[in-house]
C-alpha positions as CSV (number, residue, x, y, z in Angstrom):
1,M,50.2,94.8,32.0
2,K,52.4,97.5,33.3
3,H,56.2,97.7,33.1
4,S,59.2,99.6,34.2
5,V,62.7,99.9,32.7
6,R,65.8,100.9,34.6
7,E,69.5,100.8,34.3
8,E,71.7,99.2,37.0
9,S,75.3,98.2,36.9
10,G,75.5,98.2,33.1
11,A,72.3,96.2,32.7
12,T,68.9,97.2,31.5
13,I,66.2,95.7,33.8
14,V,62.7,95.3,32.4
15,A,60.1,94.5,35.0
16,L,56.8,93.2,33.7
17,L,53.8,93.5,36.0
18,G,50.4,91.9,35.8
19,D,49.2,89.5,33.0
20,V,51.3,88.9,30.0
21,D,48.6,87.3,27.8
22,L,47.2,87.5,24.3
23,E,46.0,91.0,25.0
24,H,49.2,92.4,26.5
25,S,51.9,90.3,24.8
26,P,52.2,92.6,21.7
27,K,53.2,95.4,24.1
28,A,55.6,93.2,26.0
29,R,57.1,92.0,22.7
30,E,57.6,95.6,21.4
31,L,59.2,96.6,24.7
32,L,61.5,93.7,24.9
33,L,62.7,93.9,21.3
34,A,63.3,97.6,21.6
35,T,65.3,97.0,24.8
36,V,67.4,94.2,23.4
37,G,68.1,96.4,20.4
38,G,69.8,99.1,22.5
39,A,71.5,97.2,25.4
40,R,74.4,95.0,26.2
41,K,72.7,93.1,28.9
42,V,69.0,92.7,29.6
43,L,67.4,91.2,32.7
44,V,63.6,90.5,32.5
45,D,62.1,90.7,36.0
46,L,59.1,88.4,36.2
47,S,58.4,88.7,39.9
48,G,55.3,90.8,39.3
49,V,53.8,88.7,36.6
50,S,50.6,87.2,37.8
51,Y,49.8,85.2,34.6
52,I,51.8,84.4,31.4
53,D,50.4,82.4,28.5
54,S,52.0,81.1,25.3
55,S,51.9,84.4,23.6
56,G,53.8,86.0,26.5
57,V,56.3,83.2,26.4
58,A,56.7,83.6,22.6
59,S,57.6,87.3,23.3
60,L,60.3,86.2,25.7
61,V,61.6,83.7,23.2
62,E,61.7,86.2,20.4
63,A,63.6,88.7,22.5
64,F,66.0,86.0,23.6
65,Q,66.7,85.0,20.0
66,M,67.3,88.6,19.0
67,A,69.6,89.1,21.9
68,R,71.6,86.0,21.1
69,K,71.9,87.0,17.5
70,N,73.1,90.5,18.5
71,G,75.5,89.4,21.2
72,V,73.4,90.8,24.0
73,A,73.3,88.9,27.3
74,F,69.7,88.0,28.2
75,A,68.3,86.5,31.3
76,L,65.1,86.1,33.4
77,V,65.2,87.1,37.0
78,S,62.9,86.6,40.0
79,V,60.6,84.3,38.1
80,N,57.6,83.7,40.3
81,A,56.1,80.2,40.8
82,S,53.3,80.4,38.3
83,A,55.5,81.8,35.5
84,R,58.2,79.2,36.3
85,R,55.6,76.4,35.9
86,V,54.8,77.6,32.4
87,L,58.4,77.8,31.5
88,Q,59.0,74.3,32.9
89,L,56.1,72.8,31.0
90,A,57.6,74.2,27.7
91,R,61.0,73.1,28.9
92,L,62.2,76.7,28.5
93,D,63.7,76.7,31.9
94,K,66.5,74.8,30.3
95,V,66.9,77.4,27.5
96,F,66.7,80.7,29.4
97,T,69.3,81.7,31.9
98,I,67.3,82.2,35.1
99,H,68.5,84.0,38.2
100,E,66.8,84.0,41.6
101,T,67.2,87.7,42.1
102,V,68.2,90.8,40.1
103,A,71.4,91.0,42.2
104,D,72.3,87.5,41.1
105,G,71.7,88.5,37.5
106,L,73.9,91.6,37.7
C-alpha cells in the first residue's frame, strides 16, 4: 500500500493506493489516526484502493470514531466499486459520509 497526504481548502486529503489488507492496514491505521489527530477536516480518497478487507475497514472505522470524538469532520471520497461493495456489505455506507469526488467533499 502506498499513500499520499495533501492539504487543500482547509482539509487534509489522505489518498490510499493499492491493497489495504491485513499486511498493510496497520500502516493505514497509523496514518489515519495521526492525520485525524492534527486536522479539522479529513477526506480519505479510496479511488486507488484495489482491495480492502475487514482489517482495512476497521482502520477506517477507528479513524472515524476518533474524528467524531475530537470534533473532526471525516469523510470518504472517490470510493471505487470494489471498496464500496465491502462498505455496503458491512452497512458502513450508511455510517460514513461518502462523497463522489474530492471536490464534493471540500
